[in-house]
N, C-alpha and C positions, 0 to 999 in steps of 0.2 A: 086652620090658622093659628087658633088659639092653642091647639095642641103642640104645634112647632115651637110657639113662643114659650110654652111652658117647659117643654123639653131643653130649649136654650138656656132657660133660667137654671134649671136643675143641672145642667153641664157646667154652668158658670160657677155655681155654688160648689159644686164638687171640686172644681179646679182650684177655687180659693180655699177650701177647707183642707184638701190634702196637702201635707206638709211637703216641703221640697225633698227631692231625692238626696240620700246621704251623699256628701261631698267633703273631702278635706280641704284645707286651704291651700295645699299645693296642687290638688286637682282643679280647684276653682282657678288659680293663677295660670296653670297651664293651658286651660280652655277660654278664659275671658280676658286676662290682662294683657294689655298692650302697653309697651313703652313708648313715651313721645318722641318726636323728632330730635329734641334736645338732648336725649339719651345717648350715651356712647354705643349702645346697641339697639336702635329703635326697631320696633315691631313686636311680635308675639313674644311674651315672656317665657324663657326657657329655664325650669327650675333644676334642670340637670347641669347647668353652669356652676351652681353653687350647692352642691348636694348636703352640705353641712346645714342649710338653712330649711331643710324640709320638716324636720321634727319641731323646731321652735315655731314655724308658721302653722303646722297642724295643731300644735297647742294652743295658740294665740287664737284660732279659729273654732276651738272645741268650747261648747257651752258650758262644760262641766269643769273647765278650769278657770281659776279666779285671778291667778298671778303669774306672770313670765318676766324674767329678768334677763337681759343682754348685756353682759360685760365684754365687749368686743373692741378689737383694733377698729381703727379708722378704715373706711372703704372695704367693708366686709359684708355689705347689704343690709345693716341695720335699718337704715331708712326705708329701703324697699319692703322689708317685711312689714313695717308700720303701714305703708301704704296699701300693701295687700291685704292686710287685715282689716283696714278700713273699707276698702272695695269689696271685700267678701261680705261684710255685715251690711253695707248699703244694698247690695243686690240680693242677698238671700235673708238676712235677719236684721232688718233695719231697726234702729234704736239710737237715742240720744248718744253722741260721743263728744269727747273733749281730748284735744291734743294740747299738750302743754310744751313750749319752747321756752328757752332761758330768758330771753328779752322779747320785747314787743317788735323790734325790727326783724328779728329771727322768726317770729310767728307769722309776720307779713310775708317775709321771703319764702317761708315754707308753702303758705297758702298760694303764692303766685307761682313758685317755681316748682313746687313738687305736686300739690293736690290738683290744681286746675289743670296742668298738662296731662295728669293721669287721667282726669275725668274726659277731657276731650279726646284722648288717644283710645279709651276703651269704651265700645258702644254700649255695653249694658249699664254703665255710670252715666254716660252722656244722656241717655233717655231718662234718667232718674233725678239727677241733681240739678237744682234751678241754678242757673248762671246769670251772669249779669248782675247790676246793681239795683236793688230793690228792697222792700221791707223784708223780704224773704231771703235775701242774698247780698251780703256785703263781703268786703276783702276776707274777713276772718269768720264769718258766719255763713254757712250753706244749709239750706233746707233740702230735704228729699222725703218722699213719702214714708211715714212711720218714724221719721226721727230728724235729727240735725247734727252737724259737725261744727264746733266752735273751737278755734284756736286761740288758746289763752297765752298769756305771758306770766312766767314764774315770778316776775317782779311785783305783780299786783294781787294783793290778797282779795280784793273785790271781784277780780275776774275769775279768780280760782273758786270763790264761793258763790258766785253769781248764778250758777247754773247746776242743777243736779243731773248726773248723767251715769248710768251703770257701766258704760265703757269708757275708760280713761288711759291715754297713751302718752306717757312722758318721755321726751327725747333729749339726750345729752344732759342727764340730771346732774352730773358733777359740776356742771356750769351754773346750776341754780345757786342762788344766794338766799341765805335765811332771811325772812321778812322781819323787820323790827316789830316786836310785840306780838308776832304771830308764830314764828318758828319755820320749821321745815316745810317748803312748798309742796312736797310729795305727800306729806301727812294731811295738810289742808285739803288738797284737791281729793284725796282718797276718802276723806269724810263726807264729801258731796256725791259719793257714789249711791246714796240712797239706802233704803232698806229691802231692795230687790233681792231676790234669791239668785238671779243670775246677773253676773257682772265680770268685769275683767280690769285689771291693773297691769299695764305693761310698762316697764322702767327699761330704758336703754342708754348706754353711756360708754364712751371711753373714760377710764378712771383717771383721776388726777393726784392730787396731793393727799397723802395718808392721814393728815390731820384734818382735812376738810371733806373727805369724800362721802358722798351720799350712796352710790351704787354698791360700794364693796360689802357693807353690812347685809345688803339684801341678797347679793350673790352668795355669801357665806351661809345664810340663814335659809336658802333655797336648796334644791338638789344638788347645786354646783356640779354640773356636767361638763365633762371634758371630751373633745371629739378624738376617738381613737381610730388610727389608720393602720393597715398592715404593712410591715416591711415586705418589699418585694423579693427579698432573698430568703427570709425564714418565716414570713406570714404571721409574726408575731405583732398582736395589736399593741399599740402605744401612742400616747399623745406626742405632739411635736413640741419640743421645748428648745428655747434658744441656746442653751449650753451645748446642745449636740450639734448646731450648726458649725461647720469647720471651713476655714480657707487660710490661704497663704497670706501672711500679713503683707499689706500694701496691693494685694491681687484679688479683689472681692469677686471677680468673674470665676475664679475657682472654688467658689462656695458650693458645698454639698452637705448632705446630712448623714450622720453616724448613727446607724441603728442601735438602739439602747440595749438590744437583746444579743444580736450576733456580732455587732461592731462593723458590718459590712457598710460600704459607702453606697448611699443612694442619691442618684442624680435627679435634678429637678424635673426631667422629663418623666418621671415615675409618678409624680405628684397627682395628676389627673387621675390615674387608675386607683391611686391610693385613697383619694377623696371619695370616689365612688363607692369604694368597699369598706369606708369607714361607718362608724356608729358612734353615738353618745353614749358614755358610761357615767353614772351617777357617783359622785364621791360623798353625798349625803342623802341616801335613800330614805332616810326617816322623813324628809320633807315632802316626799312624793304625795300628790293630791292637795298640797297646801300652797306650795311656790315652787315653780320650776325655774331654775337659773343656769345659765350657760356662759361659759368663759372660753374666748377664741382670740388667738393672737394671730399675727398677720403672716406667719410661716405657712398657713393653710390657704392663703389667698391665690386663686387660680388666675390671677390678673398679672400681666408681664410688669407693670408698674411696682408691683409689690413682689418680684421674684426674689429668690434667695440671695443672688448677686447684688440687687438693688438694696436689700436690707443689710447686707455686710458692709456696702459702700457708705450707707447712711450712719452706721455704727462707727465706722472708722473716722467719718468727718465730725462726729459728736464728741470724740474724746478730747478731754481737756475743756470742754464747753458745757457746764452743767445744765444751761438752759435748753441747749440742742439735745442733750442727753436725756433731760426729762421729757421732752417732746417724743423721743424714740421710745422710751420705757413706756410712756403712757399711751401713744397713739399706735405704735407697732406691736409692742409685747403686751399691751391691754393690762399693765401691772401698775400698782400704786407706786409713786415717787415718794421716797422717805428721805427728808433732810437729815443729814448727819448731825449729831450734837457735838461732834468733835471739833475743837478749835485749836488752831496753831498758837503756841506761846513762845515767847523770845528764847527761853532755855532750850527748847527743842530745836530751834533754828541754829543756835550757837553750836549744838552738838552735831550738826550736818555740815559745817562749813568746810569747803574743799580747798586744801592746800595747793593744789596744781593750777588754780586759776589766778592769773596775774591781772593787776589793775591796767586796764586799757589794751589788753590783748584779746583777740577774738580767737575763741577755742574751736576745735573740730565739731561740726554739726550745726553751726550757725549759718543761716542763709540770708538774714537781714538784720540790720540795726535800727532801732527807733529810739526816740529820747522824748522824755516828759520833763517840764520845767515847772516848778512851783513858785509863787511869787509871795513873799512875806513883807512885812513893813520894813525891814532892815536887811534883807538879803535875797538872793535867789538860790534855789537849789535844783540840781539837774541831775537825772540818772539816765544812763544808757543801757538799753536791755538788747540782748541778742536772741534771735528766734529761729527755731528749727522745725523739723516735721512734727505735726501733732500738737503745735504750740508749746514744744518743749523750750525753755528759755534759761539765759544766763545773764547774771548781772555783769556788765562790762566796766562801767566806770561812773565815778560820781564827781560832782563839782559843787562846792560851797562858795558862793560869792557873797561876801559880806560888804554890801554896799547899799546905798538908798536906791531902790528901783524906780523912784519917781523924779530922778533926774532924767534929762532928756537922752534917748538912745544915741544920738549922733555926737554926743560929748566924749572926748577921749578920756579914757580911764574910768568911765561910768561902768555900772553894773552891766549894762546891755553890750558894752564895747568888749568887756571880759567874756561874757556869755557868747558872744559871736566867735571869739576866738576859740572857745572850748567846742561849739557845735561845728565849727568848719574844719576841724581837724580831722585826720584819718586815723584808724587805728590798725596795728600791726596784726596779721594772722598768725597764729601760732605754728600753723602746719606749712603753708605755702609761702609765708612771709610777705604777701600782697597787703596793700594798704587798703582798709575798707572804710566807707564813709557812712554816715547816718542817713537813713532813707527818707525819714519824716520825723518831725518833731512837733508837739502840741505843747502850748504854754497856757497855763491857767490865767485868765483875764479877770478874775473875781476882785483883785488888788491892783491898784496902779493900772486902771484899764486903759487910760489914754496912751500911757507909754507902751503897753503890750500892742496896742494897734499900730502905733507908729513904728515900732519895731518890726512887726511882722508884715506890714503893707508891702515893703520893698523885697521880701525874702519868699515869694511864691515859688520862684525857680528852684529854690533850696528845699521846697516842701516844708517850710516852717510856718504854722498858722497859730491863731489865737484860738481858745477854747473856752467853754463855759459849761459847767456841770449841770445835768439835769437829775434831780433826785426822783424817786417813785418807781414802782415796778412797771414794767411793760415798755420802758424807754430803750431804744435800740443803743447798742455800744457806742455807735457814733451816728449822729444824725446828719441830714442834709445840710450842707453848708449855707449860711446867709450872709449877706453883705451889710456891712455896718458903716454908717456915717457917710460924710461926702467922698471920703477917700475910698469908699467901698471895699473896706477891709474884710477879708473872708474870717468868718466865725464858725467854728463847729461846735455842736452841742455834744455832750459826753454823757451817756447813760451810766452815772456812777454807781448805782445800785447793781446793775447787771455786772458791771466790770468788778466790783467788790465780791459779788456772789461767785464769779467765776474764779477768782483768785483766791479768796479767803475760805470758801466751802468746797474747793475741789483742787486746785492746783498746787497751793502750798501744802496741802495735805497728803499729796501723791508721795509715796515712799521709795518708788523704783524708778531710776532714769529711763526715760522714754516719753511718750506723748504726755503733755501737761506737766512734767516734772519741772521744779524750779531750782536750778544750780546757783548757790550762794557762795562767794568767795571767802577766803579766810582773812581778807582785809576789811571785811565788814566790822563794825563796831558793835557792841552790845546795844547802844542807843539806836543805831540804824535797823538792827534785828527788832527792837520793840516798836520802832515806827512803822515798820513793814506789816505787823500784825497788831496795830493798836485798836482796831475796831471789832466790834462784835454785833451779830445779828440778833435782832430782838423782834418777838411777835407781838402784833397789835390787833384789836378787835374793836371795830367801830361799827354801830348799827348793824350787828351781825356779820359784818364782813371782816374776814382775816387777812391781813396783810403784813408785810415783813420790812423792816428798815434797819439802818445801821447807825450806831453810836459808839462813842469811844468808851472803851474799857474804863479808862481813868481820864477825867476831863483836863488834867495837867499834863498828859502824855501827847507830845507832837506826833503827827502822822504824815509829815512831807514824803517819806520813803514810799508810803503807801499811795499818796496822791500822785507822785511821779511814775510809780508802776502803772497805775490806771491810765495815765495820760500816755505813756509809751505803748500800752495795749491798744488804746483807741488810735494811736498813730499808726499802728500795724494795720488795723481794721481799715484806715483810711486808703492804705495801698490797694486795697481791693481783694476779692476772693481769688483771682487768678494768681496773684503774687502768693497769698498764704498757701494755695494749694501746691505751689512750687517750691516751697522753702526747702524741701529735701534736696530737690535738683540743683538749686541754688548752692546749698551747703557742699554738695560734691564738688561743684565748680570752684567754690572759693578754697577748698583744700587741696585740689589738683596741683600737683607740683609741676611747673613747666608747661602748663596748657593754659592758653589765654582764654579767659571766660567770654562767652558769647551771649548777646542779648538783643533781642529786637528792641527797637527804639520805643514801641508803644507798650511794653509791659516788662516787669522784673523790678527788683529793688535797686535804687541808686546807690549800690553799694561799692562797687569796685571802680577805681579810678579810670580803668580802661574801657569801662562800659558807658554807653550813653546814658546819661542820668535819666532815671525813671520820672516822668512828669504825669501824674494823674490829674486829669482836668476836673475841678469841682463841678458839681451839679448844684446850682443854687435853688434854694427852697424858701421856706418860711423863716422867719426869725427865730433864733433859738430862745428856750425859756431859761430861767434862773436856775441857781443851784438848789434851791429848796432845802437848805440846811445840809446840803450833801458835802460841801467842802468846809469842814469845821476848823477853826483856828484854835 
């Protein structure tokens, strides 16, 4: 009996002392990893779906590698690689690990929605990680034999410095913000890796702004590897680049790829075989052994929601909208967004005024008219803008109403009575001769607020609404309407910073007619041109956080033309995405000679007298905020 016990002890010692069999991260994921029920493809993990992920995952699980950087587009399995790396180490080489997310709510969400489901679905992890609430297990802290996993917030210097761990994985680092008095969160947590010979720092992110990016220097200082795939026609290995994707304008479903070597057309159905035959190629081999970095855009995605046709459609929709374009460049192309330093000047606008545009006449290409009204102490100013495909725009008409806006709107001859006559008129179409009405009007309620409310309360049927500007980044161009006072007047909040960014940083700088271009008529005065570009964008840094705002170039320069442009653009947004997407079709109908325009009663601009007026029912939300210095007098 003693001999049997002794032999069992010897066998146990041998099993414990024998190192695990060699296994790469990809092999481990194929054998042991299971995706949870909440995944789009639950069940055993299949590395063959994303062949470009093999080399990065193998390096992240290699004990001789100290740093891996992934600058990838969204939805390219960055997060899954982090999970697989953690699972590999818990199972085979347990050690303390720290995962860093941009904010505490993101850290909590990652633990609940990514880590816990992975553990529950993967048997070899489920039998090792202590789950449930106890001293050994909290929402963001999990223990397992040989180590722990702590999910920290990049906002907290104390969390980043509280635990030493040789393995640190930082997710979405370009969303990290500098910690006041401490600096870059990545450097803070990297210093806590301790003095161990073995350790790993993983950085992943889609890039953001060129001035604030964290991931890009790490990408450039690493091996900077690009995934090369073979052309199915000439077998030439090449990286996929956005400039080589081609399609017929307005028909994104025709998207295909042009080989950079032989020029042959590559259909999307060839992508799967190309990915399986691809390989990573270093652009900076001198960094090998120090830092391995990888760049990957969405052209490589094997998923249907990121097909070439989908990307082409997103690109077209983003034209003329700098915020949407930045999202595309960051999240789809995995490239930095660089703000142009160029600014429009009045002299440049005067040199591009168009002689053929008559005041009060709707030119070919316009699908809808909107108006913006600015309220000053002694006058009202109104501008009417026409809108076409891709947010190409034309200035149609202007009204200067010199009268006291604080007189009651129902008084004959008041400023509001005269505004009513201007907004209710129809405009002659240059091609078809039709009469075109204004589809929606927004009026600034920052001054003479009571009179603005009384004027707009009975004009909902004409889509005339009060508005109030909201300064600051992140506010939508137009927010949900709120109801004001006993009369329940509809008030829309307008994201003025977003509107100015779209206009002054993109559209007014466009040099060629087409999407986003701004057509200015020769009847504009020098003063009106100055007003249109009266503000500039400034960079601010507060407690380590970079933000941008708008200020007047000169304090004594009026900006009513710019304010009205912003209101007219927000009025177009109020009509809804369906109307904006159909501006090209509406323009064709308005220009068609002898053909009565057709429109369903529930969509389309209220632009032509023969068409049932468009009535977009407002959805009421919370009360809007203030201007926050956005509308400066």
